[in-house]
C-alpha positions as CSV (number, residue, x, y, z in Angstrom):
1,M,13.3,-7.7,-0.1
2,E,14.3,-8.6,3.5
3,Y,12.4,-8.3,6.7
4,R,12.6,-9.1,10.4
5,V,9.7,-9.8,12.8
6,F,9.8,-8.0,16.2
7,D,6.8,-9.2,18.3
8,K,3.8,-7.5,16.6
9,K,5.8,-5.3,14.2
10,I,7.6,-6.3,11.0
11,I,10.4,-4.1,9.6
12,V,10.7,-4.6,5.8
13,R,13.4,-3.4,3.4
14,I,12.1,-3.4,-0.2
15,D,14.9,-3.2,-2.7
16,R,15.5,-1.4,-6.0
17,G,13.4,-2.7,-8.9
18,E,10.8,-4.4,-6.5
19,E,7.2,-3.5,-6.6
20,I,5.9,-2.3,-3.2
21,C,2.4,-3.9,-3.3
22,E,3.7,-7.3,-4.4
23,Q,6.3,-7.3,-1.6
24,L,3.8,-6.3,1.0
25,K,1.6,-9.2,-0.1
26,A,4.5,-11.6,0.0
27,V,5.4,-10.7,3.6
28,C,1.8,-10.9,4.7
29,E,1.2,-14.3,3.1
30,R,4.4,-15.7,4.6
31,E,3.6,-14.4,8.1
32,G,-0.1,-15.3,7.9
33,I,-1.2,-11.7,8.6
34,A,-5.0,-11.1,8.6
35,L,-5.0,-7.5,9.9
36,A,-2.4,-4.8,10.1
37,S,-1.6,-1.2,9.5
38,V,1.2,-0.2,7.1
39,S,3.5,2.8,6.8
40,A,6.6,3.4,4.6
41,I,9.1,5.9,3.3
42,G,11.7,5.6,0.5
43,A,12.2,6.4,-3.1
44,V,10.3,5.2,-6.3
45,G,11.1,5.6,-10.0
46,K,7.6,4.9,-11.2
47,F,4.2,4.7,-9.6
48,T,0.5,4.7,-10.4
49,V,-2.1,6.2,-8.0
50,G,-5.8,6.6,-8.4
51,V,-8.6,8.9,-7.2
52,F,-12.1,7.5,-6.6
53,S,-15.1,9.4,-7.9
54,P,-18.2,8.7,-5.8
55,E,-20.4,9.9,-8.6
56,S,-19.1,7.4,-11.3
57,K,-18.0,4.8,-8.7
58,A,-14.8,4.5,-10.6
59,Y,-11.1,5.3,-10.2
60,S,-9.1,7.5,-12.5
61,S,-5.4,6.7,-12.5
62,N,-2.3,8.8,-12.9
63,S,1.1,7.3,-13.6
64,Y,4.5,9.0,-12.9
65,A,8.1,8.2,-13.8
66,G,11.3,9.9,-12.6
67,D,12.9,10.5,-9.2
68,Y,10.3,10.6,-6.4
69,E,10.6,10.5,-2.7
70,I,7.8,8.8,-0.8
71,V,6.4,11.5,1.4
72,S,3.8,9.2,3.0
73,L,2.6,5.7,2.4
74,L,-0.2,4.5,4.7
75,G,-2.7,1.8,4.7
76,T,-4.3,-1.3,6.0
77,V,-4.2,-5.0,5.4
78,T,-7.4,-7.0,5.8
79,R,-9.0,-10.0,4.2
80,M,-11.8,-10.3,1.6
81,D,-13.2,-13.7,0.6
82,G,-10.3,-15.3,2.5
83,K,-7.7,-13.5,0.5
84,L,-5.3,-10.7,1.4
85,Y,-6.6,-7.3,0.7
86,S,-4.3,-4.3,1.0
87,H,-5.6,-0.7,0.9
88,L,-2.8,1.7,0.5
89,H,-2.4,5.5,-0.2
90,M,0.8,7.1,-1.2
91,S,2.1,10.6,-1.9
92,A,5.5,11.2,-3.5
93,G,7.4,14.4,-4.2
94,D,9.6,15.2,-7.2
95,G,12.8,17.3,-7.3
96,S,10.9,20.6,-7.5
97,G,8.8,19.8,-4.4
98,K,5.6,18.9,-6.2
99,V,3.7,16.1,-4.5
100,F,1.4,13.6,-6.3
101,G,-0.7,11.0,-4.6
102,G,-3.8,8.9,-4.2
103,H,-4.8,5.2,-3.9
104,L,-1.7,3.2,-4.6
105,N,-2.0,0.8,-7.6
106,S,1.7,0.1,-8.0
107,A,5.1,1.6,-7.2
108,V,8.6,0.4,-8.2
109,V,11.4,1.2,-5.8
110,S,14.3,3.2,-7.3
111,A,16.6,3.2,-4.2
112,T,15.0,1.6,-1.2
113,C,11.7,1.5,0.7
114,E,11.5,1.1,4.5
115,M,8.2,-0.3,5.6
116,V,6.7,-1.0,9.0
117,I,3.8,-3.5,9.2
118,D,2.0,-3.2,12.6
119,V,0.2,-6.5,13.0
120,I,-3.1,-6.3,14.9
121,E,-4.6,-9.4,16.5
122,G,-7.9,-10.5,15.1
123,S,-9.4,-10.0,11.7
124,V,-11.6,-7.6,9.8
125,G,-13.2,-8.4,6.5
126,R,-14.3,-6.4,3.5
127,K,-17.6,-6.4,1.6
128,F,-18.5,-4.6,-1.6
129,S,-21.0,-1.8,-1.1
130,K,-23.2,-1.2,-4.2
131,E,-24.2,2.2,-2.8
132,I,-20.6,3.5,-2.4
133,G,-18.9,1.4,-5.1
134,L,-16.1,0.3,-2.9
135,N,-15.0,-2.7,-0.8
136,L,-15.8,-1.4,2.7
137,L,-14.6,-2.7,6.1
138,E,-17.0,-5.3,7.5
139,F,-17.0,-5.9,11.2
């Protein structure tokens, strides 16, 4: 992984074999980022995404392996209990045009991933909501 900082934006290249969530965390920790929005495109060879059920207050996960293009990867970086907290969603398409997606748990790059981290001044925390079952933004 390599990256360059341009004022409030960071352009990141995540390389083959690297895990996207881990690399995002590494950049944010090195740069001391407390709040940001994230977007990316690229290709992955395996990924796991989840879908949250408000009724059960739990995620179900689906894992995929093969050749997939990232159609969209969007999310936020905040802090919870003083630690980095990323919340990412990704959709990826296969060779026949089928797209799969959800809450990103992990994704390993197969060719490259181009990420833009848009740093926002300030901070927003997270707090667990018993009612919803998720870590919600706390202002």
